[in-house]
C-alpha positions in Angstrom: -18.3 -9.6 9.6 -20.7 -10.6 12.8 -23.6 -8.8 10.7 -22.9 -11.1 7.7 -22.8 -14.3 9.6 -26.1 -13.4 11.7 -27.8 -12.6 8.3 -26.6 -15.7 6.9 -28.1 -17.5 9.8 -31.2 -16.1 9.6 -31.5 -16.8 5.9 -31.0 -20.6 6.8 -33.3 -20.6 9.9 -35.7 -18.9 7.1 -34.9 -21.4 4.8 -35.2 -24.4 7.1 -38.9 -23.2 8.1 -40.1 -23.2 4.7 -39.7 -26.7 4.0 -41.5 -28.5 7.1 -41.3 -32.2 7.5 -44.5 -33.9 7.4 -45.0 -36.5 10.1 -44.5 -40.2 9.3 -46.8 -43.1 11.0 -48.3 -45.9 9.6 -52.0 -46.0 10.1 -54.1 -48.5 10.5 -57.6 -48.8 9.7 -59.1 -50.2 12.9 -59.8 -47.9 15.6 -57.6 -49.9 18.0 -54.6 -48.4 16.3 -55.5 -44.7 16.7 -52.7 -44.0 19.6 -50.0 -45.0 17.3 -49.3 -42.0 15.7 -45.6 -40.7 15.2 -44.2 -37.2 14.7 -41.1 -35.6 14.8 -40.0 -31.7 14.9 -39.5 -30.1 11.4 -36.5 -29.8 9.9 -35.8 -28.9 6.2 -34.7 -31.3 3.5 -32.9 -28.6 1.4 -30.9 -25.7 2.3 -28.9 -23.3 -0.2 -28.3 -19.9 0.7 -25.9 -18.4 -1.5 -22.8 -17.0 0.5 -21.4 -13.3 0.7 -18.3 -13.9 2.3 -15.6 -16.8 3.4 -17.0 -16.5 7.1 -20.5 -16.6 5.9 -19.7 -19.9 3.4 -17.7 -21.7 6.4 -20.9 -21.2 8.7 -23.2 -22.1 6.1 -21.2 -25.4 4.9 -21.1 -26.4 8.9 -24.7 -26.1 9.1 -25.5 -27.7 5.9 -23.7 -30.6 7.3 -25.5 -30.5 10.4 -28.8 -30.6 8.6 -27.9 -33.4 6.4 -26.9 -35.6 9.4 -30.4 -34.6 11.0 -32.3 -35.8 7.7 -30.1 -38.8 7.7 -31.1 -39.7 11.6 -34.7 -38.6 10.6 -34.7 -41.5 7.7 -33.1 -44.1 10.1 -35.7 -43.5 12.6 -38.6 -43.3 10.2 -37.2 -47.2 8.9 -37.4 -47.8 12.9 -40.9 -46.7 13.4 -42.3 -48.5 10.3 -40.7 -52.0 11.4 -41.8 -51.3 15.0 -45.5 -50.3 13.9 -45.6 -53.4 11.6 -44.9 -55.4 14.7 -47.3 -54.1 16.9 -49.5 -54.2 14.4 -50.2 -58.2 14.7 -50.9 -57.8 18.2 -53.3 -54.8 17.7 -54.9 -56.6 14.8 -55.3 -59.9 17.6 -56.7 -57.7 20.0 -58.8 -55.7 18.0 -60.4 -59.0 16.4 -60.8 -60.6 19.5 -62.9 -57.6 21.1 -65.3 -58.0 17.7 -65.6 -61.7 18.4 -66.8 -61.5 22.2 -69.4 -58.9 20.6 -70.2 -61.5 18.3 -70.5 -64.4 20.2 -70.6 -63.6 23.9 -70.5 -67.2 24.9 -66.9 -67.3 24.0 -65.9 -64.2 25.8 -64.0 -66.3 28.6 -62.0 -67.9 25.8 -61.1 -65.0 23.9 -60.1 -63.0 27.1 -58.2 -65.7 29.1 -56.3 -66.3 25.5 -55.7 -63.0 24.0 -57.6 -60.1 25.8 -55.9 -61.0 29.2 -52.4 -60.7 28.4 -50.1 -57.6 27.9 -48.0 -59.0 25.0 -48.0 -61.4 21.9 -45.3 -63.3 24.0 -47.5 -63.9 26.9 -50.5 -64.8 24.8 -48.7 -67.1 22.5 -46.8 -68.9 25.4 -50.1 -69.4 27.3 -51.8 -70.8 24.3 -49.2 -73.5 23.4 -48.6 -74.3 27.2 -52.4 -75.3 27.4 -52.1 -77.4 24.3 -48.9 -79.4 25.2 -49.6 -79.7 29.0 -50.7 -82.9 30.3 -50.9 -84.7 33.6 -47.0 -85.0 34.2 -46.1 -81.9 32.2 -47.9 -78.8 33.6 -48.9 -75.7 31.7 -47.2 -73.1 34.3 -44.0 -75.0 33.7 -44.4 -75.3 29.7 -45.5 -71.9 29.9 -42.2 -70.4 32.2 -40.1 -72.1 29.2 -41.7 -71.0 26.2 -42.0 -67.2 27.8 -38.3 -67.5 28.7 -37.3 -68.3 25.2 -39.7 -65.4 23.8 -38.6 -62.6 25.9 -34.9 -63.6 25.3 -34.8 -64.1 21.4 -36.5 -60.8 19.7 -35.7 -62.7 16.1 -38.0 -65.6 17.2 -40.7 -62.9 17.7 -40.3 -61.4 14.6 -41.0 -65.0 12.9 -43.8 -65.8 14.7 -45.7 -62.3 13.5 -44.6 -63.1 9.7 -45.8 -66.5 10.5 -49.2 -65.4 11.3 -49.2 -62.9 8.1 -48.3 -66.0 6.0 -51.3 -68.3 7.3 -53.8 -64.8 7.1 -52.2 -63.8 3.5 -52.2 -67.3 1.7 -54.5 -69.4 3.0 -58.3 -68.5 1.9 -59.9 -70.4 4.6 -58.0 -68.5 7.2 -60.8 -65.7 8.4 -59.0 -63.5 10.4 -55.8 -63.3 12.5 -57.0 -64.7 15.8 -58.5 -67.5 13.9 -54.6 -68.2 12.1 -53.0 -67.8 15.6 -55.6 -69.7 18.0 -56.8 -72.5 15.6 -54.2 -73.3 13.0 -52.3 -76.3 14.4 -49.4 -75.8 11.5 -48.6 -72.4 12.9 -48.5 -73.4 16.7 -46.6 -76.4 15.8 -43.8 -74.0 14.1 -43.5 -71.9 17.4 -43.1 -74.7 19.4 -40.4 -75.7 17.1 -38.6 -72.6 17.3 -38.5 -73.2 21.2 -37.4 -76.6 20.8 -34.6 -75.6 18.4 -33.4 -72.7 20.8 -33.1 -75.1 23.5 -31.5 -77.7 20.9 -29.0 -75.1 20.4 -28.2 -74.3 24.0 -27.8 -78.2 24.8 -30.7 -78.6 26.3 -31.4 -82.1 24.4 -33.8 -83.8 26.4 -36.5 -80.9 27.1 -35.7 -80.2 23.2 -37.1 -83.8 22.3 -39.7 -83.4 24.5 -41.2 -80.7 23.2 -41.1 -82.3 20.0 -42.6 -85.5 21.3 -45.7 -83.5 22.5 -46.1 -81.5 19.5 -46.1 -84.9 17.5 -48.9 -86.3 19.5 -50.6 -83.4 19.8 -50.7 -81.8 16.2 -49.5 -85.0 14.3 -46.5 -82.8 13.4 -43.0 -84.1 13.5 -40.1 -82.0 13.4 -36.9 -82.7 14.7 -35.2 -79.8 16.9 -32.4 -79.9 15.3 -34.1 -79.0 12.1 -33.6 -75.2 11.0 -36.5 -72.8 9.9 -36.6 -69.7 8.4 -39.6 -67.0 8.5 -42.9 -66.6 7.2 -43.6 -70.3 7.0 -47.0 -71.7 6.0 -47.9 -75.3 7.1 -51.2 -76.0 5.7 -53.2 -78.2 7.4 -49.9 -79.6 8.3 -51.0 -83.3 9.2 -48.4 -85.7 8.9 -45.3 -83.0 7.9 -42.0 -84.6 9.1 -38.6 -82.9 8.9 -35.4 -84.3 9.8 -32.7 -83.6 12.3 -30.6 -81.6 9.2 -33.3 -80.6 7.2 -33.1 -76.6 6.2 -36.3 -74.4 5.4 -35.8 -71.0 4.1 -37.9 -67.9 4.2 -41.4 -67.9 3.2 -42.0 -71.0 2.4 -45.5 -73.0 1.8 -45.7 -76.7 2.7 -48.8 -78.9 2.6 -49.8 -81.8 4.6 -48.3 -85.3 4.8 -44.8 -83.7 3.2 -41.6 -85.7 4.2 -38.2 -84.1 4.4 -36.3 -87.0 5.2 -33.2 -88.9 4.6 -32.5 -91.8 2.7 -31.5 -94.5 5.0 -29.1 -95.0 8.1 -26.6 -92.6 7.1 -25.8 -90.2 9.7 -24.4 -86.5 9.4 -26.2 -84.2 6.9 -28.7 -86.3 5.1 -31.7 -84.1 5.0 -33.0 -81.6 2.0 -32.2 -77.7 2.1 -35.1 -76.2 1.0 -34.7 -72.8 -0.7 -36.9 -69.2 -0.1 -40.5 -68.8 -1.9 -40.5 -72.9 -2.3 -44.1 -74.2 -2.6 -44.0 -78.0 -1.7 -47.4 -79.7 -2.7 -49.6 -82.2 -0.4 -47.9 -86.0 -0.3 -44.3 -85.3 -1.4 -41.4 -86.6 0.0 -37.8 -85.2 -0.7 -35.1 -87.3 0.4 -31.6 -86.7 1.0 -29.2 -84.0 1.3 -30.4 -82.3 -1.8 -31.4 -78.5 -2.4 -34.7 -77.2 -3.9 -33.2 -73.9 -5.6 -35.2 -70.5 -4.4 -38.8 -70.1 -5.8 -39.0 -73.6 -7.0 -42.2 -75.5 -7.2 -42.9 -79.5 -6.3 -46.2 -80.8 -7.3 -48.2 -82.9 -4.9 -47.7 -86.6 -4.4 -43.8 -86.1 -5.7 -40.7 -88.4 -4.8 -37.7 -85.7 -5.1 -34.3 -87.6 -5.0 -32.1 -84.7 -6.8 -31.2 -81.3 -6.9 -34.3 -79.1 -8.1 -33.1 -75.9 -9.9 -34.3 -72.7 -8.8 -37.8 -71.0 -10.5 -38.6 -74.4 -12.1 -41.2 -77.4 -11.3 -40.6 -80.4 -10.2 -43.4 -83.3 -10.5 -43.8 -87.1 -10.7 -42.6 -90.1 -8.9 -39.5 -90.2 -9.5 -40.2 -86.2 -9.7 -38.7 -84.8 -13.3 -38.6 -80.8 -14.4 -41.2 -79.4 -16.4 -40.1 -78.7 -19.8 -37.6 -81.0 -19.4 -34.2 -81.2 -17.8 -32.2 -79.2 -20.7 -35.2 -76.1 -21.2 -37.4 -76.6 -17.8 -40.0 -74.1 -17.9 -39.2 -71.3 -15.5 -41.6 -69.6 -13.1 -41.9 -65.9 -12.8 -43.9 -65.4 -9.6 -43.0 -67.0 -6.2 -45.2 -69.9 -5.9 -45.0 -69.9 -1.9 -47.2 -66.8 -2.5 -49.4 -67.6 -5.3 -49.6 -70.9 -3.9 -50.7 -72.4 -7.6 -50.2 -76.1 -7.7 -51.4 -76.7 -11.4 -50.1 -73.8 -13.8 -48.0 -75.5 -16.5 -49.7 -78.9 -16.3 -50.3 -79.2 -20.1 -46.4 -78.6 -20.3 -45.7 -82.0 -18.4 -48.8 -84.1 -18.9 -51.7 -84.5 -21.6 -53.8 -85.7 -18.5 -57.6 -85.6 -19.0 -60.8 -86.8 -17.7 
């Protein structure tokens, strides 16, 4: 019986070694990411020895359960590693691009060093950059830096949104030439991150401080977002000048909004009184969306529109007052996510015979 069990174990080990698991890890093109390589000990994907006795069968079943558990744990580890690699990717790209810019423009070496290269993490660099932009004679940058950094470190979900916002700027705006450009120079991105801090302070009951940050953002970036407004992840405020969002406004994930957009109320009514914007929505420049109405997921609002009623998902609303392209009963449905395509003029012929 012992010989039978030993033979089974040898067969399992031999079969286990026949199927080594390949190392996993996301590779980056830039040289700064060479150090990010992840490997795990090999483990078998499949074990199927034929049992020759009852004890051997029980032994094999036990080992199969162990190996299945190992494979399951490896799969979970792979997902966690990929998520961590993607998170680190933004910071690595920022540092790598900053190093290249120092070589390209040595006169800016001090600027890039103090803004990015001297910092140990994305949290530190962002807190420092926001503090320097929003400080004044009565509100020192050191004080603001401490506030921003404290919130970033305590709330990992905010940093996840920060990284998604950077990617959104680079991927959706053809004018953005690099991660460094989006991070340091896009006031829409900076206004979003300052708002995330203000919103967290608002939730903690630190309303005076939250409103102070809102006021500084409004003065410096010309973006006025009430600290009570809720904002998702992957947000692009393109140009951003003149963007206004009220206290009970809600913005979903992966939303793209252009300049001079208002998410406002309809008067002096209190309570829940501002728009709710779904995921993947594109809102054109100069648009006013007023009242406690919902813009459905994947909808598109044409530039200069005034929206006073709900907009169904995957439809286009245009005009003043806004009407659905294709009509209310049979609206033209969008097949792509408009916030990703950034297409502002599709289906124009379905709505108007406009010519020049």
